[in-house]
N, C-alpha and C positions, 0 to 999 in steps of 0.2 A: 504494500500500500504506500503511495507517495506521500511525502510530508508536505502538508499544505501551509505550514507555518514558516517555510524557508523564504529567504529574501527573494523578491521578484527579480526577474532578469530584465530590468528596465534601466537603460542608460540615458538619463535626461540630457537634453541639449541646452546649450547656452546657459542662461541663469535660472534654469528650472530645477526644482527640487521634488523628490518623491517622498511622501509622508505616509506613515502607517497611522491611520486615524485611531486615537486612543479613546476608549469608552469612558466617558466622564458622566455617568448617571448621577443625577441629583435627587435628593429626597427632601421633601418639605418637612416643616416642624411637626406636622400631623402624621407623617409616615407615608405620604403619597409620593410616588416616584414621578418626577417631571421628565417627560420624554424630550429628546433633542429638538423635535419640531416645535415645542412650546418655549424654547429658550432662544434668546437673541444674543448671547454672549459669545466671545471667541471660543474656538475649539482647540484642543491640544492634539499634537501629532508628534510622532518620533521620526526623525529624518533617517531614511533608509538608503537614499542615493542622492548625490549632488552632481549637477552639471559642471562643466569646466569653467563657467563664468561668462559674463556678457562680453562680446567683442566690441571694443571701443573703435572710434573713427581712425585712430592711429594703427589699428590692426592688432594691438595688444589685448590681452584678456584682463578683465577686472576680477580681482580675487573675490571668492564667495565669502559671505559673513557667517554662514552656518556650515556645520560638518556632520557627517554620519554619526548617529547615536545621540544627538542632542534632542531635547524636547522643546518644541516651539508652539506658539499660539498663532492661529491664523483665522481669518474671517470665515464665518460659517458658509457663505456662498462663494468663496474664492476657489479657483482652480477647477480641475476636471477630475471626476470620480472614475476610478477603474477598479476592477475586482479580479484578483488572482486567487483561485481556490476559494476558501471561505473568508478571506481577509480583504477589507476595503482599503484602498490607497487613494491619495490625492496627488495630482501632479499640478504644481503651481509655480509661478514665477517667484523669485526671491523677494521681490518688492511687495508681494502679497502676504509675507510673513510679518506679523506684528511685533514679535519679540521672542527671545530665547528664555526658557524657564531655567533658572539656576537653583540647584538643590542646596 
C-alpha cells in the first residue's frame, strides 16, 4: 500500500510556495466546533516546497523569505488548492504569505 503522507512531487516555479494546509479546528466556549467556512481569519500551513525565487529585471533571482519546514499564515482565499492522496496542499505566491509563525 503506498504512503499517502509523503511529500508531493511538486517543484514550484518562480516565487511560488507549496503548503500543507494544517487543520486548525476551533471550539467555542460552549463546546461547539467552528468549521473553517465560518471563520475569516488567516490559515496556517507548513511549507513543503519552495521555488527558486522571483526573476528580477537584471536576470538575477530574488532570495525567498521562507524555507521548507516553516509554519506560515496565509489568507484563506489565497493560492490554488491541489490534492495528492488524502492531503490538501496550496500553491501560492510568496507575496500571499502573511507571516512566519515562530515557536
